[in-house]
Steps between C-alpha positions, in 0.01 A plus 500: 500500500653832634287772652618851577391638839537882544678612819497838670788722369606586844463156652818288588442135373549233775497190284765341283504345148411132521293543817154353522250768588158482656253732664684474837844597359640835593533677156640849557547762760455873469514811703181599668372817357246740651348838380528833672262772406633854543264803468734739316261779445450527878879485561585788276172696512372484142185384330479120432447582133835673479735262663635398150653843479687465824614131493875428435438123428295315234312172524748213485792708651709350783475707820759508776430618859584877506441563121315820418149383390312834461552858541275805515701810420234748581639820642261500791496129582811332366490133608689193414442135574778239507425129499477297821511178302714312256314331210339559162238767414193288388215753469428879493139592600389858405170440656605471865854641443685194608777268357539132563848365569582115494734447787715183522624358829764248595233247588443219245209283413536156355239391247421141416463352156148497346587206259666161485777371262866470459710827473705489180606869454492818708560839365397856569117528533423142410541135595470198267349174629471162338155336513354195334228687289328828489219693322447873499197722439421861465322674800374838604530704822846354599629756745766299666714178447405205727416138490455167686298178477201516269158404651244435223147577611270300271165589648344719755412209727865414571603483868771710632731488804808677608743213409356483148479872431776681700779641288358371171405673181114440433427407146126534416246603228285686746506550878195606694515779744461249800766274372741790419470630864556146638787426282671823584447441879659160462819656369491472118810672344327618186228442237523420130153491359308527167230738632561800729464440879178602667667713758789739499793331669848590625603140412689492160253409217544467130272409210559261210470695172360204297245233586701235318815577703306450832353180362847377395656588841227297673535204255867468573462554864858576572585518867686839524463848344646844518388843380743721334390866513763618254376279213130466615518131486417208737720197458381150616770244551621174659 
């Protein structure tokens, strides 16, 4: 069976067709991006609410160092601001009068795979892998794409340790506040549950849309899973 894994558009794949991939395989590299906040209203002496009237760039525009970003042509206080950064204009904030520029550097980060299988096709934005079998289900609250080994929690009394939990996706009907805290501290990579978590968490967490889907996933007990934020689905496979 063939599964399609989404890849970052700006990432450079590091694997080849025919290669066996697991969760320790370097998958792609990408430039490290950071964000620079510039208070335009202060730079050119205008009200934060009026910066739209003075900006020379729009959200999504590419900016080069030295580009004219904003200008106040007031007779008394004519002022200009040219960019100190090269990047992309990501946000314009008329509340505090700032803009946000995503700046790329020459430094690169290597990301490891979050799945296992044989690479059969690589194309822009996606990778196809061959697996033995797979089941997919609709989910809610999928904000990012990630995956790993699936750890099925059948009852609240189950014991946990770092070797068992670290780096895994926790599959459970319900998780108590106590166990959620413990599981997060042990390094769980994400949650996929039937009922909403007891506490707000920074760990990725999704919800099954249907009870029958959760029950079917537990019944088949496939060892790996990944969450696709673009399709709002969780895929279990082996």
